[in-house]
C-alpha atoms as an extended CHARMM CRD file, in Angstrom:
* protein
*
       234  EXT
         1         1  MET       CA            -20.3000000000      -12.5640000000        6.2780000000  PROA      1               0.0000000000
         2         2  ASN       CA            -17.8970000000      -10.9850000000        3.5360000000  PROA      2               0.0000000000
         3         3  PHE       CA            -15.8050000000      -12.3860000000        0.9330000000  PROA      3               0.0000000000
         4         4  GLU       CA            -12.3440000000      -11.3620000000        1.9320000000  PROA      4               0.0000000000
         5         5  PRO       CA            -12.4050000000      -12.8320000000        5.4300000000  PROA      5               0.0000000000
         6         6  VAL       CA            -13.6850000000      -15.9710000000        4.2820000000  PROA      6               0.0000000000
         7         7  LEU       CA            -10.9490000000      -16.2080000000        1.6420000000  PROA      7               0.0000000000
         8         8  ARG       CA             -8.3810000000      -15.2730000000        4.1610000000  PROA      8               0.0000000000
         9         9  SER       CA             -9.4750000000      -17.8700000000        6.6300000000  PROA      9               0.0000000000
        10        10  ASN       CA             -9.4370000000      -20.5570000000        3.8790000000  PROA      10              0.0000000000
        11        11  ILE       CA             -5.8610000000      -19.5290000000        3.0790000000  PROA      11              0.0000000000
        12        12  LEU       CA             -5.0030000000      -20.1260000000        6.6080000000  PROA      12              0.0000000000
        13        13  ALA       CA             -6.5450000000      -23.4960000000        6.4700000000  PROA      13              0.0000000000
        14        14  ALA       CA             -4.8890000000      -24.5060000000        3.4240000000  PROA      14              0.0000000000
        15        15  ALA       CA             -1.4750000000      -23.5940000000        4.9250000000  PROA      15              0.0000000000
        16        16  ARG       CA             -2.2990000000      -25.5980000000        7.7930000000  PROA      16              0.0000000000
        17        17  ASP       CA             -3.2950000000      -28.6570000000        5.8150000000  PROA      17              0.0000000000
        18        18  MET       CA              0.0420000000      -28.3840000000        3.8690000000  PROA      18              0.0000000000
        19        19  ARG       CA              1.8400000000      -28.1650000000        6.9540000000  PROA      19              0.0000000000
        20        20  ASN       CA              0.1790000000      -31.3730000000        8.1850000000  PROA      20              0.0000000000
        21        21  SER       CA              0.6680000000      -33.3060000000        4.9570000000  PROA      21              0.0000000000
        22        22  ASP       CA              3.3470000000      -35.5230000000        3.5240000000  PROA      22              0.0000000000
        23        23  VAL       CA              4.4930000000      -33.1560000000        0.8590000000  PROA      23              0.0000000000
        24        24  GLY       CA              8.1910000000      -33.1030000000       -0.1380000000  PROA      24              0.0000000000
        25        25  PHE       CA             10.4940000000      -30.0400000000       -0.3010000000  PROA      25              0.0000000000
        26        26  ALA       CA             12.4330000000      -29.6760000000       -3.4420000000  PROA      26              0.0000000000
        27        27  THR       CA             14.0300000000      -27.1160000000       -5.6580000000  PROA      27              0.0000000000
        28        28  PHE       CA             12.6890000000      -26.1220000000       -9.1170000000  PROA      28              0.0000000000
        29        29  ARG       CA             14.9630000000      -28.5340000000      -10.7830000000  PROA      29              0.0000000000
        30        30  THR       CA             14.2300000000      -31.5610000000       -8.4880000000  PROA      30              0.0000000000
        31        31  SER       CA             10.3830000000      -30.9030000000       -8.4030000000  PROA      31              0.0000000000
        32        32  TYR       CA              8.1680000000      -33.9330000000       -8.5650000000  PROA      32              0.0000000000
        33        33  CYS       CA              4.2590000000      -34.3790000000       -9.0070000000  PROA      33              0.0000000000
        34        34  ASN       CA              1.6120000000      -37.0430000000       -9.6550000000  PROA      34              0.0000000000
        35        35  SER       CA              1.8050000000      -37.8780000000      -13.1530000000  PROA      35              0.0000000000
        36        36  GLU       CA             -1.9660000000      -38.7750000000      -13.1290000000  PROA      36              0.0000000000
        37        37  TYR       CA             -2.9030000000      -35.3320000000      -12.7160000000  PROA      37              0.0000000000
        38        38  TRP       CA              0.0390000000      -32.9720000000      -13.6960000000  PROA      38              0.0000000000
        39        39  ASN       CA              2.5650000000      -32.6580000000      -16.3850000000  PROA      39              0.0000000000
        40        40  LEU       CA              6.0440000000      -31.7080000000      -14.7310000000  PROA      40              0.0000000000
        41        41  THR       CA              7.4810000000      -29.0080000000      -17.0470000000  PROA      41              0.0000000000
        42        42  SER       CA             11.2410000000      -28.1790000000      -17.7800000000  PROA      42              0.0000000000
        43        43  GLU       CA             10.9840000000      -25.1260000000      -15.4880000000  PROA      43              0.0000000000
        44        44  GLY       CA              9.6860000000      -27.2370000000      -12.3800000000  PROA      44              0.0000000000
        45        45  GLY       CA              6.1270000000      -26.0890000000      -12.6270000000  PROA      45              0.0000000000
        46        46  PHE       CA              3.0050000000      -28.4130000000      -12.7960000000  PROA      46              0.0000000000
        47        47  GLU       CA              0.8340000000      -28.2840000000      -15.7990000000  PROA      47              0.0000000000
        48        48  LEU       CA             -2.5740000000      -29.6780000000      -15.3420000000  PROA      48              0.0000000000
        49        49  LYS       CA             -3.3490000000      -32.5490000000      -17.7170000000  PROA      49              0.0000000000
        50        50  ARG       CA             -6.1110000000      -32.0600000000      -20.1480000000  PROA      50              0.0000000000
        51        51  ASN       CA             -8.5220000000      -34.6440000000      -18.6990000000  PROA      51              0.0000000000
        52        52  VAL       CA             -8.2050000000      -33.4500000000      -15.2720000000  PROA      52              0.0000000000
        53        53  THR       CA            -10.2990000000      -30.5850000000      -13.6160000000  PROA      53              0.0000000000
        54        54  ALA       CA             -8.6720000000      -27.8420000000      -11.8550000000  PROA      54              0.0000000000
        55        55  ALA       CA            -10.3070000000      -28.9760000000       -8.5630000000  PROA      55              0.0000000000
        56        56  ASP       CA             -9.2990000000      -32.7170000000       -8.7760000000  PROA      56              0.0000000000
        57        57  GLY       CA             -5.7680000000      -31.6240000000       -9.4130000000  PROA      57              0.0000000000
        58        58  ILE       CA             -5.4580000000      -29.4070000000       -6.5350000000  PROA      58              0.0000000000
        59        59  ARG       CA             -7.1070000000      -31.9370000000       -4.3400000000  PROA      59              0.0000000000
        60        60  ASP       CA             -4.7200000000      -34.4610000000       -5.2020000000  PROA      60              0.0000000000
        61        61  ILE       CA             -1.8840000000      -32.6310000000       -4.0300000000  PROA      61              0.0000000000
        62        62  PHE       CA             -3.3360000000      -32.8100000000       -0.4280000000  PROA      62              0.0000000000
        63        63  GLU       CA             -4.8640000000      -36.2580000000       -0.7650000000  PROA      63              0.0000000000
        64        64  ASN       CA             -1.7260000000      -37.8410000000       -2.3130000000  PROA      64              0.0000000000
        65        65  ALA       CA              1.0650000000      -35.4570000000       -0.9060000000  PROA      65              0.0000000000
        66        66  SER       CA              3.7580000000      -37.9720000000       -0.7220000000  PROA      66              0.0000000000
        67        67  LYS       CA              3.6620000000      -37.7340000000       -4.6240000000  PROA      67              0.0000000000
        68        68  TYR       CA              4.7590000000      -34.3890000000       -4.5340000000  PROA      68              0.0000000000
        69        69  GLY       CA              7.6580000000      -32.2370000000       -3.8880000000  PROA      69              0.0000000000
        70        70  PHE       CA              8.1610000000      -28.5400000000       -4.5950000000  PROA      70              0.0000000000
        71        71  GLU       CA              9.8450000000      -25.2750000000       -3.3540000000  PROA      71              0.0000000000
        72        72  CYS       CA              8.3020000000      -22.5040000000       -1.2310000000  PROA      72              0.0000000000
        73        73  ALA       CA              7.1240000000      -20.1620000000       -4.0310000000  PROA      73              0.0000000000
        74        74  THR       CA              5.0650000000      -23.1450000000       -5.6480000000  PROA      74              0.0000000000
        75        75  ALA       CA              3.7610000000      -24.0060000000       -2.1260000000  PROA      75              0.0000000000
        76        76  VAL       CA              2.2210000000      -20.5810000000       -1.8840000000  PROA      76              0.0000000000
        77        77  MET       CA              0.3640000000      -20.8000000000       -5.2190000000  PROA      77              0.0000000000
        78        78  ILE       CA             -1.1570000000      -24.3520000000       -4.1620000000  PROA      78              0.0000000000
        79        79  ILE       CA             -2.2640000000      -22.6320000000       -1.0260000000  PROA      79              0.0000000000
        80        80  GLU       CA             -3.8440000000      -19.7290000000       -2.9290000000  PROA      80              0.0000000000
        81        81  TYR       CA             -5.7640000000      -22.1220000000       -5.2500000000  PROA      81              0.0000000000
        82        82  LYS       CA             -6.7100000000      -24.3880000000       -2.6050000000  PROA      82              0.0000000000
        83        83  ALA       CA             -8.2230000000      -21.4540000000       -0.6880000000  PROA      83              0.0000000000
        84        84  VAL       CA            -10.0220000000      -20.1340000000       -3.6640000000  PROA      84              0.0000000000
        85        85  LEU       CA            -11.3690000000      -23.6690000000       -4.4560000000  PROA      85              0.0000000000
        86        86  GLU       CA            -12.9330000000      -23.7720000000       -1.0050000000  PROA      86              0.0000000000
        87        87  THR       CA            -14.3310000000      -20.4990000000       -1.2150000000  PROA      87              0.0000000000
        88        88  LEU       CA            -15.8540000000      -20.7150000000       -4.6030000000  PROA      88              0.0000000000
        89        89  GLY       CA            -16.6410000000      -24.2420000000       -5.0130000000  PROA      89              0.0000000000
        90        90  GLU       CA            -15.6810000000      -26.6020000000       -7.5180000000  PROA      90              0.0000000000
        91        91  ASP       CA            -17.8100000000      -25.9750000000      -10.3500000000  PROA      91              0.0000000000
        92        92  THR       CA            -16.9370000000      -22.1240000000      -10.3550000000  PROA      92              0.0000000000
        93        93  PHE       CA            -13.2450000000      -23.0340000000       -9.8060000000  PROA      93              0.0000000000
        94        94  ASN       CA            -13.1930000000      -25.6160000000      -12.6920000000  PROA      94              0.0000000000
        95        95  ARG       CA            -14.6730000000      -22.7590000000      -14.8520000000  PROA      95              0.0000000000
        96        96  LEU       CA            -12.2820000000      -19.9830000000      -13.7610000000  PROA      96              0.0000000000
        97        97  PHE       CA             -9.0410000000      -22.0440000000      -13.9650000000  PROA      97              0.0000000000
        98        98  PRO       CA             -9.5030000000      -24.6280000000      -16.7680000000  PROA      98              0.0000000000
        99        99  LYS       CA             -5.6310000000      -24.6650000000      -17.6950000000  PROA      99              0.0000000000
       100       100  LEU       CA             -3.9920000000      -24.4480000000      -14.1390000000  PROA      100             0.0000000000
       101       101  TYR       CA             -0.2530000000      -23.8680000000      -14.2120000000  PROA      101             0.0000000000
       102       102  LEU       CA              1.6920000000      -23.9320000000      -10.5030000000  PROA      102             0.0000000000
       103       103  HSD       CA              4.7770000000      -22.3590000000      -10.2200000000  PROA      103             0.0000000000
       104       104  SER       CA              5.7520000000      -19.1260000000       -8.7400000000  PROA      104             0.0000000000
       105       105  TRP       CA              3.4120000000      -16.3180000000       -8.2340000000  PROA      105             0.0000000000
       106       106  GLN       CA              4.6970000000      -14.5370000000      -11.3630000000  PROA      106             0.0000000000
       107       107  PHE       CA              2.6630000000      -17.2480000000      -13.2600000000  PROA      107             0.0000000000
       108       108  ASP       CA             -0.5030000000      -16.0750000000      -11.6410000000  PROA      108             0.0000000000
       109       109  ASN       CA             -3.5820000000      -17.7060000000      -13.4280000000  PROA      109             0.0000000000
       110       110  ASN       CA             -6.2490000000      -15.0890000000      -12.8570000000  PROA      110             0.0000000000
       111       111  LEU       CA             -5.7800000000      -14.6850000000       -9.1930000000  PROA      111             0.0000000000
       112       112  GLY       CA             -4.9590000000      -11.0870000000       -9.4920000000  PROA      112             0.0000000000
       113       113  LEU       CA             -2.2830000000      -11.4890000000       -7.3940000000  PROA      113             0.0000000000
       114       114  THR       CA             -1.1290000000       -7.8770000000       -6.1760000000  PROA      114             0.0000000000
       115       115  ARG       CA              2.1090000000       -6.8770000000       -4.6720000000  PROA      115             0.0000000000
       116       116  GLU       CA              1.9710000000       -4.0180000000       -2.2280000000  PROA      116             0.0000000000
       117       117  ASP       CA              5.3740000000       -2.3300000000       -1.3350000000  PROA      117             0.0000000000
       118       118  ALA       CA              4.5410000000       -1.1520000000        2.1270000000  PROA      118             0.0000000000
       119       119  PRO       CA              5.7040000000       -1.8130000000        5.7330000000  PROA      119             0.0000000000
       120       120  SER       CA              5.2690000000       -5.6370000000        6.5180000000  PROA      120             0.0000000000
       121       121  SER       CA              3.5240000000       -4.6130000000        9.5770000000  PROA      121             0.0000000000
       122       122  ASN       CA              0.7100000000       -3.5560000000        7.4110000000  PROA      122             0.0000000000
       123       123  SER       CA              0.0060000000       -7.0720000000        6.1540000000  PROA      123             0.0000000000
       124       124  LYS       CA             -2.9180000000       -9.1780000000        7.3270000000  PROA      124             0.0000000000
       125       125  PRO       CA             -3.1470000000      -12.7790000000        8.0770000000  PROA      125             0.0000000000
       126       126  GLY       CA             -3.5130000000      -14.6650000000        4.7870000000  PROA      126             0.0000000000
       127       127  ASP       CA             -1.0680000000      -12.3160000000        2.9890000000  PROA      127             0.0000000000
       128       128  VAL       CA              2.0880000000      -13.7790000000        1.4570000000  PROA      128             0.0000000000
       129       129  LEU       CA              5.4770000000      -12.1620000000        2.6880000000  PROA      129             0.0000000000
       130       130  TYR       CA              9.0430000000      -12.8540000000        1.7490000000  PROA      130             0.0000000000
       131       131  PHE       CA             12.2050000000      -13.4250000000        4.3010000000  PROA      131             0.0000000000
       132       132  LYS       CA             15.3820000000      -12.5710000000        2.1350000000  PROA      132             0.0000000000
       133       133  ASN       CA             18.7730000000      -14.2170000000        2.7560000000  PROA      133             0.0000000000
       134       134  PRO       CA             21.0200000000      -11.6580000000        1.0520000000  PROA      134             0.0000000000
       135       135  GLU       CA             24.2430000000      -13.6180000000        1.6410000000  PROA      135             0.0000000000
       136       136  VAL       CA             23.1540000000      -17.0890000000        1.1200000000  PROA      136             0.0000000000
       137       137  ASN       CA             25.8370000000      -19.9800000000        0.5210000000  PROA      137             0.0000000000
       138       138  PRO       CA             26.2160000000      -20.1870000000       -3.1710000000  PROA      138             0.0000000000
       139       139  GLU       CA             25.9950000000      -24.0250000000       -2.7450000000  PROA      139             0.0000000000
       140       140  GLU       CA             22.5980000000      -23.7140000000       -1.0640000000  PROA      140             0.0000000000
       141       141  ARG       CA             20.8290000000      -21.2220000000       -3.2790000000  PROA      141             0.0000000000
       142       142  ILE       CA             17.4540000000      -22.8590000000       -2.3010000000  PROA      142             0.0000000000
       143       143  TRP       CA             17.8360000000      -20.9180000000        0.7930000000  PROA      143             0.0000000000
       144       144  GLN       CA             18.0560000000      -17.4010000000       -0.6230000000  PROA      144             0.0000000000
       145       145  GLY       CA             14.7630000000      -16.5670000000        0.7390000000  PROA      145             0.0000000000
       146       146  GLU       CA             11.4600000000      -18.0200000000        2.0300000000  PROA      146             0.0000000000
       147       147  ASN       CA              7.9480000000      -17.2440000000        0.7700000000  PROA      147             0.0000000000
       148       148  VAL       CA              5.4530000000      -17.4200000000        3.7660000000  PROA      148             0.0000000000
       149       149  ILE       CA              1.9960000000      -17.2730000000        4.4840000000  PROA      149             0.0000000000
       150       150  LYS       CA              1.2000000000      -14.8160000000        7.4190000000  PROA      150             0.0000000000
       151       151  MET       CA             -0.6460000000      -16.7700000000       10.0990000000  PROA      151             0.0000000000
       152       152  GLY       CA             -1.1470000000      -14.1950000000       12.6280000000  PROA      152             0.0000000000
       153       153  ASP       CA              0.9230000000      -11.7640000000       14.7200000000  PROA      153             0.0000000000
       154       154  ASP       CA              4.5660000000      -12.7950000000       14.2180000000  PROA      154             0.0000000000
       155       155  HSD       CA              3.4930000000      -16.4100000000       13.1300000000  PROA      155             0.0000000000
       156       156  TYR       CA              4.2820000000      -17.4830000000        9.5000000000  PROA      156             0.0000000000
       157       157  PHE       CA              4.0700000000      -20.8360000000        7.5550000000  PROA      157             0.0000000000
       158       158  GLY       CA              7.0490000000      -21.5230000000        4.9940000000  PROA      158             0.0000000000
       159       159  HSD       CA              6.9930000000      -24.7350000000        3.1080000000  PROA      159             0.0000000000
       160       160  GLY       CA             10.5010000000      -26.3710000000        3.8120000000  PROA      160             0.0000000000
       161       161  ILE       CA             10.8260000000      -24.5910000000        7.2540000000  PROA      161             0.0000000000
       162       162  GLY       CA              7.1870000000      -24.9150000000        8.8210000000  PROA      162             0.0000000000
       163       163  MET       CA              5.2120000000      -22.7120000000       11.3550000000  PROA      163             0.0000000000
       164       164  GLU       CA              7.6600000000      -20.3430000000       12.8850000000  PROA      164             0.0000000000
       165       165  SER       CA              7.8510000000      -16.8840000000       14.2860000000  PROA      165             0.0000000000
       166       166  GLY       CA              9.7960000000      -14.2720000000       12.2300000000  PROA      166             0.0000000000
       167       167  GLU       CA             12.7680000000      -14.6670000000       14.2670000000  PROA      167             0.0000000000
       168       168  GLY       CA             12.5970000000      -18.4760000000       13.6910000000  PROA      168             0.0000000000
       169       169  ILE       CA             12.5130000000      -18.0490000000        9.9150000000  PROA      169             0.0000000000
       170       170  ILE       CA             15.6610000000      -15.8560000000       10.1430000000  PROA      170             0.0000000000
       171       171  ARG       CA             17.4270000000      -18.2710000000       12.1680000000  PROA      171             0.0000000000
       172       172  ALA       CA             16.5030000000      -20.9300000000        9.8620000000  PROA      172             0.0000000000
       173       173  LEU       CA             17.8620000000      -18.8590000000        6.7690000000  PROA      173             0.0000000000
       174       174  ASN       CA             20.9240000000      -17.7590000000        8.5390000000  PROA      174             0.0000000000
       175       175  LYS       CA             22.0260000000      -21.2360000000        8.7990000000  PROA      175             0.0000000000
       176       176  HSD       CA             22.6810000000      -21.3200000000        5.0060000000  PROA      176             0.0000000000
       177       177  ARG       CA             24.5420000000      -18.2160000000        4.8250000000  PROA      177             0.0000000000
       178       178  ALA       CA             27.9350000000      -18.0200000000        3.1470000000  PROA      178             0.0000000000
       179       179  PRO       CA             30.8680000000      -18.8040000000        5.4580000000  PROA      179             0.0000000000
       180       180  ASP       CA             32.1650000000      -15.2400000000        5.3400000000  PROA      180             0.0000000000
       181       181  ALA       CA             28.5710000000      -13.7040000000        5.5780000000  PROA      181             0.0000000000
       182       182  THR       CA             27.9910000000      -10.5400000000        7.7510000000  PROA      182             0.0000000000
       183       183  GLU       CA             24.4270000000       -9.6570000000        7.0780000000  PROA      183             0.0000000000
       184       184  SER       CA             21.4160000000      -11.4740000000        8.2730000000  PROA      184             0.0000000000
       185       185  ALA       CA             18.3200000000      -12.5730000000        6.7280000000  PROA      185             0.0000000000
       186       186  TYR       CA             15.3460000000      -10.1640000000        6.8930000000  PROA      186             0.0000000000
       187       187  LEU       CA             11.5570000000       -9.8060000000        6.1890000000  PROA      187             0.0000000000
       188       188  GLU       CA             11.0630000000       -7.5450000000        3.3160000000  PROA      188             0.0000000000
       189       189  ASP       CA              8.6000000000       -4.5410000000        3.3430000000  PROA      189             0.0000000000
       190       190  GLN       CA              6.3150000000       -5.9490000000        0.9060000000  PROA      190             0.0000000000
       191       191  PHE       CA              3.3150000000       -8.3900000000        0.8210000000  PROA      191             0.0000000000
       192       192  ILE       CA              1.0930000000      -10.0510000000       -1.8510000000  PROA      192             0.0000000000
       193       193  TYR       CA             -2.6570000000      -10.9560000000       -1.7860000000  PROA      193             0.0000000000
       194       194  PRO       CA             -5.1610000000      -12.0470000000       -4.3470000000  PROA      194             0.0000000000
       195       195  ASP       CA             -7.6280000000       -9.6300000000       -6.0430000000  PROA      195             0.0000000000
       196       196  PHE       CA            -10.5340000000      -10.0200000000       -3.4830000000  PROA      196             0.0000000000
       197       197  SER       CA            -12.8360000000       -7.7350000000       -5.3190000000  PROA      197             0.0000000000
       198       198  ALA       CA            -12.7160000000       -9.5360000000       -8.5480000000  PROA      198             0.0000000000
       199       199  LEU       CA            -12.8880000000      -12.9280000000       -7.1820000000  PROA      199             0.0000000000
       200       200  SER       CA            -15.7100000000      -12.1260000000       -5.0160000000  PROA      200             0.0000000000
       201       201  LYS       CA            -17.9040000000      -11.3500000000       -8.1130000000  PROA      201             0.0000000000
       202       202  TYR       CA            -18.0060000000      -15.4460000000       -8.7100000000  PROA      202             0.0000000000
       203       203  ALA       CA            -18.8640000000      -16.2370000000       -5.2280000000  PROA      203             0.0000000000
       204       204  SER       CA            -22.4040000000      -17.1760000000       -3.5620000000  PROA      204             0.0000000000
       205       205  SER       CA            -24.4250000000      -14.2280000000       -2.8240000000  PROA      205             0.0000000000
       206       206  ASP       CA            -24.1830000000      -14.7350000000        0.9480000000  PROA      206             0.0000000000
       207       207  ILE       CA            -20.3990000000      -13.8780000000        1.0170000000  PROA      207             0.0000000000
       208       208  ARG       CA            -20.4370000000      -11.2060000000       -1.5850000000  PROA      208             0.0000000000
       209       209  PRO       CA            -19.6720000000       -7.6610000000       -0.4100000000  PROA      209             0.0000000000
       210       210  ASN       CA            -22.7930000000       -5.7830000000        0.4640000000  PROA      210             0.0000000000
       211       211  ARG       CA            -23.7360000000       -3.2080000000       -2.2170000000  PROA      211             0.0000000000
       212       212  VAL       CA            -23.6610000000        0.4090000000       -0.7960000000  PROA      212             0.0000000000
       213       213  ILE       CA            -26.8830000000        2.2880000000       -1.2930000000  PROA      213             0.0000000000
       214       214  PRO       CA            -26.1240000000        6.0480000000       -1.1740000000  PROA      214             0.0000000000
       215       215  ILE       CA            -28.1180000000        8.0200000000        1.3570000000  PROA      215             0.0000000000
       216       216  ARG       CA            -29.2650000000       11.6590000000        0.4890000000  PROA      216             0.0000000000
       217       217  LEU       CA            -28.8430000000       13.7500000000        3.5230000000  PROA      217             0.0000000000
       218       218  LYS       CA            -30.7270000000       16.9920000000        4.4770000000  PROA      218             0.0000000000
       219       219  LEU       CA            -28.8020000000       20.1800000000        4.9620000000  PROA      219             0.0000000000
       220       220  GLY       CA            -27.4880000000       20.3220000000        8.5430000000  PROA      220             0.0000000000
       221       221  THR       CA            -27.6800000000       16.5410000000        9.0470000000  PROA      221             0.0000000000
       222       222  VAL       CA            -24.7420000000       14.6310000000       10.5340000000  PROA      222             0.0000000000
       223       223  SER       CA            -24.0100000000       10.9780000000        9.9150000000  PROA      223             0.0000000000
       224       224  ALA       CA            -21.6660000000        8.6910000000       11.5300000000  PROA      224             0.0000000000
       225       225  SER       CA            -20.3440000000        5.0910000000       10.7020000000  PROA      225             0.0000000000
       226       226  ILE       CA            -19.6900000000        2.3610000000       13.3340000000  PROA      226             0.0000000000
       227       227  GLY       CA            -18.5410000000       -0.7050000000       11.7130000000  PROA      227             0.0000000000
       228       228  ALA       CA            -21.0170000000       -1.7910000000        8.9580000000  PROA      228             0.0000000000
       229       229  ARG       CA            -23.7550000000        0.4520000000       10.4420000000  PROA      229             0.0000000000
       230       230  ARG       CA            -24.6830000000        4.0800000000        9.2910000000  PROA      230             0.0000000000
       231       231  TYR       CA            -26.2920000000        6.4740000000       12.0950000000  PROA      231             0.0000000000
       232       232  ILE       CA            -28.0500000000        9.5390000000       11.2030000000  PROA      232             0.0000000000
       233       233  LEU       CA            -28.0450000000       12.2890000000       13.7910000000  PROA      233             0.0000000000
       234       234  HSD       CA            -30.6490000000       15.1020000000       13.5410000000  PROA      234             0.0000000000
């Protein structure tokens, strides 16, 4: 078993857990959180209290979901951290993220989030994508776009909209366009994922990537790879 598939699976599980929770949907300005675990900042982010471990802070969002409300960008970060917690375990997670801050992905705390500007069709389940609403109603700016987790082929989770197909996300966003809008919402050709290689160094040995041992071949020998296996043809 390799690290990346395990983390991707846990990202999908965290997204489903959030969907099934009672967490609220709010703007950055109206965000709220459980004050026993987090300080609410002026920019609508959640700053972990000094006497709280990162693992306990993340778990409380799912266990006491009704005490939390945030927008889709913060939701994505919470899902990412929950997945990393479940993959690496509490002790390692607490050591890596002692001063956790939850906001948008630009405030990444050592997840190594990477944006790839490429066709969205190249993305994989567990990646973060963005549906843009270019002509949003100025009075409903919260719907200027939707950060989503790709759950499968044409299947996404976006906090505030839920589990939907791409067309379903677009329909939901188009309801919040300006009255004279002519341009539809659309899925941008970019996606985001954590630094799997860097995070895997902290994983248990059973899910770390296998170390590649170079093979010295004799002249005239042909080799072929099928999946993880290497075959030598004489």
